[in-house]
C-alpha positions as CSV (number, residue, x, y, z in Angstrom):
1,X,18.4,22.6,5.9
2,X,15.7,24.5,3.5
3,X,12.3,23.1,3.7
4,X,12.3,21.8,-0.2
5,X,14.7,19.9,0.7
6,X,13.2,18.1,3.5
7,X,10.3,17.6,1.2
8,X,12.2,16.1,-1.7
9,X,13.9,13.8,0.9
10,X,10.9,12.6,3.0
11,X,9.0,11.9,0.1
12,X,11.6,9.9,-2.0
13,X,12.1,7.8,0.8
14,X,8.7,7.4,1.1
15,X,8.3,7.0,-2.9
16,X,10.7,4.1,-2.5
17,X,8.9,2.6,0.7
18,X,5.9,2.6,-1.3
19,X,7.9,0.8,-4.2
20,X,9.2,-2.0,-2.0
21,X,5.8,-2.5,-0.1
22,X,4.2,-3.3,-3.1
23,X,6.6,-5.3,-4.6
24,X,6.0,-9.2,-5.0
25,X,8.3,-10.3,-2.1
26,X,6.8,-7.6,0.2
27,X,3.2,-8.6,-0.5
28,X,4.0,-12.4,0.1
29,X,5.9,-11.7,3.4
30,X,3.1,-9.9,4.7
31,X,0.6,-12.9,4.0
32,X,3.2,-15.7,5.5
33,X,3.5,-13.3,8.9
34,X,-0.4,-13.3,8.6
35,X,-0.8,-17.1,7.7
36,X,0.8,-17.5,10.8
37,X,-0.7,-15.0,12.9
38,X,-4.0,-17.1,12.6
39,X,-2.3,-20.2,12.8
40,X,-1.3,-19.6,16.1
41,X,-4.8,-18.1,16.9
42,X,-6.1,-21.4,16.1
43,X,-7.8,-20.6,12.9
44,X,-7.7,-23.1,10.6
45,X,-10.5,-21.8,8.1
46,X,-7.8,-18.6,7.6
47,X,-6.2,-20.2,4.3
48,X,-9.6,-21.2,2.8
49,X,-10.7,-17.8,3.2
50,X,-7.7,-16.2,1.4
51,X,-7.9,-18.8,-1.1
52,X,-11.3,-17.8,-1.7
53,X,-10.6,-13.9,-1.7
54,X,-7.8,-14.3,-3.7
55,X,-10.2,-15.9,-6.3
56,X,-12.3,-13.2,-5.6
57,X,-9.9,-10.3,-6.4
58,X,-8.8,-12.6,-9.8
59,X,-12.2,-11.4,-11.3
60,X,-12.6,-7.8,-10.5
61,X,-12.2,-5.8,-13.4
62,X,-8.6,-3.9,-14.0
63,X,-7.0,-5.0,-11.0
64,X,-3.8,-6.4,-12.8
65,X,-3.3,-3.3,-14.2
66,X,-2.6,-0.7,-12.3
67,X,-1.7,2.9,-13.5
68,X,2.0,4.1,-12.8
69,X,2.7,7.7,-11.0
70,X,3.7,10.5,-13.3
71,X,6.9,11.2,-11.9
72,X,7.2,14.5,-13.6
73,X,4.0,16.3,-12.2
74,X,5.1,14.7,-8.6
75,X,8.6,16.8,-9.0
76,X,6.9,19.9,-10.3
77,X,4.8,19.9,-6.4
78,X,8.3,19.4,-4.5
79,X,7.9,22.7,-2.7
80,X,5.6,24.2,0.3
81,X,3.1,26.2,-0.1
82,X,1.9,29.7,0.0
83,X,1.8,30.5,3.5
84,X,-0.4,33.6,2.0
85,X,-3.2,31.4,0.9
86,X,-4.6,29.3,4.2
87,X,-5.2,26.0,3.9
88,X,-6.8,23.1,5.7
89,X,-6.1,19.7,5.7
90,X,-8.6,17.6,7.6
91,X,-10.7,14.3,8.3
92,X,-13.3,12.4,10.3
93,X,-13.1,9.6,11.6
94,X,-16.6,8.7,13.5
95,X,-16.6,5.4,14.6
96,X,-12.9,3.1,15.3
97,X,-12.9,2.0,11.9
98,X,-9.4,4.2,11.9
99,X,-7.3,6.1,14.2
100,X,-5.9,9.4,13.5
101,X,-2.2,9.0,11.2
102,X,0.2,11.6,12.6
103,X,1.6,14.5,10.2
104,X,4.7,14.1,9.3
105,X,5.6,17.1,8.3
106,X,4.2,20.4,9.8
107,X,4.2,23.9,7.6
108,X,2.9,27.6,8.3
109,X,0.9,26.9,5.3
110,X,-1.3,24.5,6.6
111,X,-3.5,23.6,9.8
112,X,-4.4,19.9,10.3
113,X,-8.1,19.2,12.0
114,X,-9.4,16.2,12.9
115,X,-13.5,15.4,13.4
116,X,-14.3,13.0,16.0
117,X,-17.0,11.8,18.6
118,X,-14.8,13.2,21.1
119,X,-14.0,16.6,23.0
120,X,-13.2,19.6,21.3
121,X,-9.7,22.1,21.5
122,X,-7.3,18.3,22.2
123,X,-4.6,17.6,20.6
124,X,-4.5,13.9,18.6
125,X,-1.6,12.7,17.3
126,X,0.0,16.0,15.6
127,X,-4.5,16.7,14.7
128,X,-6.4,19.5,16.4
129,X,-10.0,17.4,17.4
130,X,-13.2,18.9,17.0
131,X,-16.7,17.3,17.4
132,X,-18.6,16.2,14.5
133,X,-21.4,19.2,15.2
134,X,-24.8,18.1,16.2
135,X,-26.7,18.6,13.3
136,X,-24.2,16.1,11.2
137,X,-25.0,13.4,14.6
138,X,-28.7,13.5,13.6
139,X,-27.5,11.4,10.5
140,X,-26.8,8.3,12.7
141,X,-24.7,6.5,10.6
142,X,-21.1,6.7,11.0
143,X,-20.7,6.6,7.2
144,X,-23.3,8.8,6.7
145,X,-21.4,11.3,9.0
146,X,-18.2,11.0,7.4
147,X,-18.9,11.5,4.2
148,X,-21.3,14.7,5.1
149,X,-18.0,16.2,6.3
150,X,-16.3,15.1,3.9
151,X,-18.4,16.8,1.0
152,X,-19.1,19.9,2.6
153,X,-15.9,21.7,3.4
154,X,-16.7,25.1,2.3
155,X,-19.7,24.9,5.0
156,X,-17.3,24.0,7.2
157,X,-14.0,26.2,6.8
158,X,-14.9,28.8,4.5
159,X,-14.9,31.3,7.2
160,X,-11.6,30.1,7.9
161,X,-9.6,29.5,4.7
162,X,-9.0,29.5,1.5
163,X,-8.8,26.1,0.6
164,X,-9.7,22.7,2.1
165,X,-7.3,19.3,1.4
166,X,-9.5,16.1,2.6
167,X,-8.3,12.8,3.2
168,X,-9.2,9.3,4.5
169,X,-8.6,8.7,7.8
170,X,-6.0,5.9,7.1
171,X,-3.9,8.2,5.4
172,X,-0.9,10.4,6.9
173,X,0.2,13.4,5.5
174,X,4.0,12.9,4.8
175,X,4.9,16.5,3.6
176,X,3.0,19.6,3.3
177,X,-0.7,19.0,1.3
178,X,-1.3,22.4,0.5
179,X,0.8,22.4,-2.6
180,X,-1.7,20.1,-4.3
181,X,-4.6,23.1,-4.5
182,X,-2.1,24.8,-7.1
183,X,-3.8,21.3,-9.1
184,X,-7.3,22.5,-9.1
185,X,-9.1,23.2,-12.3
186,X,-10.7,26.8,-11.6
187,X,-13.7,25.3,-13.7
188,X,-14.7,23.1,-11.1
189,X,-13.0,23.9,-7.9
190,X,-11.6,20.6,-6.4
191,X,-9.6,18.0,-7.4
192,X,-9.0,14.4,-6.7
193,X,-6.8,11.6,-8.0
194,X,-7.7,9.4,-11.2
195,X,-8.8,5.6,-10.2
196,X,-6.1,3.6,-10.9
197,X,-7.7,0.4,-11.4
198,X,-11.0,1.4,-13.7
199,X,-12.7,3.6,-15.8
200,X,-16.3,2.5,-16.0
201,X,-18.2,2.9,-13.2
202,X,-20.4,-0.4,-14.1
203,X,-16.9,-2.3,-13.6
204,X,-16.5,-0.9,-10.5
205,X,-20.2,-1.8,-9.4
206,X,-19.1,-5.6,-10.9
207,X,-16.2,-5.2,-8.3
208,X,-18.0,-4.0,-5.2
209,X,-20.7,-6.7,-5.5
210,X,-17.5,-9.6,-5.7
211,X,-16.1,-8.0,-3.1
212,X,-19.2,-7.5,-1.1
213,X,-18.8,-3.6,-0.3
214,X,-21.9,-1.7,0.0
215,X,-25.8,-2.7,-0.8
216,X,-26.3,-5.5,-3.4
217,X,-29.8,-4.3,-4.4
218,X,-28.9,-0.5,-4.3
219,X,-26.0,-1.3,-6.8
220,X,-27.7,-3.3,-9.0
221,X,-30.8,-0.3,-8.9
222,X,-28.6,2.1,-9.6
223,X,-26.6,1.1,-12.0
224,X,-29.9,0.0,-14.1
225,X,-31.0,3.8,-13.7
226,X,-27.7,5.1,-14.9
227,X,-28.1,2.8,-17.8
228,X,-31.9,3.9,-18.7
229,X,-30.3,7.7,-19.0
230,X,-27.3,6.4,-20.7
231,X,-25.0,7.1,-18.5
232,X,-21.5,6.5,-20.3
233,X,-20.0,3.3,-20.1
234,X,-15.9,4.9,-19.8
235,X,-16.9,8.4,-18.9
236,X,-13.8,7.5,-16.2
237,X,-13.4,7.6,-12.4
238,X,-12.0,9.5,-9.4
239,X,-10.4,8.0,-6.5
240,X,-12.6,10.0,-3.5
241,X,-9.9,9.5,-0.6
242,X,-8.1,12.7,-1.0
243,X,-10.2,15.9,-2.5
244,X,-8.3,19.4,-2.5
245,X,-11.2,21.9,-2.9
246,X,-11.2,25.5,-3.4
247,X,-13.4,27.0,-0.5
248,X,-14.3,30.4,-2.7
249,X,-15.5,28.2,-6.0
250,X,-19.4,28.1,-5.8
251,X,-18.9,25.6,-8.8
252,X,-16.6,23.0,-6.1
253,X,-20.0,23.6,-3.7
254,X,-23.0,23.1,-6.5
255,X,-20.9,20.0,-7.3
256,X,-20.6,18.7,-3.5
257,X,-24.1,19.4,-2.9
258,X,-25.1,17.3,-5.7
259,X,-23.0,14.7,-5.0
260,X,-24.6,14.5,-1.7
261,X,-27.8,14.2,-3.2
262,X,-27.0,11.6,-5.2
263,X,-25.1,10.0,-2.6
264,X,-28.2,9.7,-0.6
265,X,-30.5,8.9,-3.1
266,X,-28.8,5.8,-4.6
267,X,-29.0,4.4,-0.8
268,X,-25.8,2.3,-2.3
269,X,-22.7,3.9,0.3
270,X,-19.7,3.9,-2.5
271,X,-20.1,7.8,-3.5
272,X,-17.0,6.8,-5.8
273,X,-19.7,5.5,-8.3
274,X,-22.3,8.2,-7.7
275,X,-19.6,11.2,-8.4
276,X,-19.2,10.3,-12.3
277,X,-22.8,10.6,-12.6
278,X,-23.4,14.3,-10.8
279,X,-20.2,15.5,-13.2
280,X,-21.5,14.1,-16.2
281,X,-25.1,16.3,-15.4
282,X,-23.5,18.6,-14.8
283,X,-21.8,19.1,-18.4
284,X,-18.5,18.4,-16.3
285,X,-15.7,15.8,-16.8
286,X,-13.7,13.5,-14.6
287,X,-10.4,14.7,-16.4
288,X,-11.2,18.5,-15.1
289,X,-11.4,17.0,-11.2
290,X,-8.7,14.2,-11.8
291,X,-5.7,16.7,-12.2
292,X,-3.9,15.3,-8.1
293,X,-2.4,12.1,-10.6
294,X,-3.4,9.0,-11.5
295,X,-2.5,6.6,-9.0
296,X,-3.1,7.9,-5.2
297,X,-1.5,5.0,-3.8
298,X,2.3,5.9,-5.3
299,X,1.9,9.2,-4.1
300,X,5.0,10.0,-2.2
301,X,2.8,12.7,-0.2
302,X,1.2,10.5,1.3
303,X,1.3,7.3,3.5
304,X,-1.8,5.0,3.1
305,X,-2.1,2.1,5.5
306,X,-4.9,-0.3,5.0
307,X,-7.7,0.0,7.0
308,X,-8.4,-1.0,10.7
309,X,-11.5,-2.7,10.8
């Protein structure tokens, strides 16, 4: 079977699984199984906790209106990448928040590298493991270590590769991810998915506060500073769990450097909120960056599982 046929079969099967997993029936089944498991453990407060969480989620802006997947864009990428352009698919698991997700499909176009706090040059579930550099470890906090590696692919890979595709530790590559680099706008040199729920970072801050994500005080300070600078309310947002980067792009490097500086300066711990502001300050748009699609959770090239912690 040719590579294109294998890729097509894997992605169509994965897409069917994605649609089933997001159905009301599947969601209810998972909730019942989780409920029974908690009761068997004697955790009687679980029903109340879930009820409170559902009420909180109901207050999150835009959560009831996810964007559908662009099928035309997906089918245009059902092929292997160009082996002459070497691509690294990489991730970083600095603590025990996730465990490596083994790639389902291997191609000569990609190497798979996982940064971890462990010995280098060993294979873990299909990944080549590299030890997190000592100078990055000095950041101390696992979240900061992960974000630094996430935002600095050029520093890590420019001498070895042409492109880099970062994925979060809870994402499993299903087929050849090097083709995502075909969607990069060369004016910015990076590509992500558009946020499927929200286009306003102010709404995102509200959602983070409801879900108790990030530093509350710093989030509110970040919100007020952006408002004082007249950052637009509906500028747009990107999902930052999959990032394709042209490692020869100077603009991509500048965006990443400014993103890291702003992320550190805010102290809120939410990189999704810092990025649109950085793009705005650099006279770029979210449209230029969000060329990978409108809903990462429905991308058939990926398998996304819930974080383990």
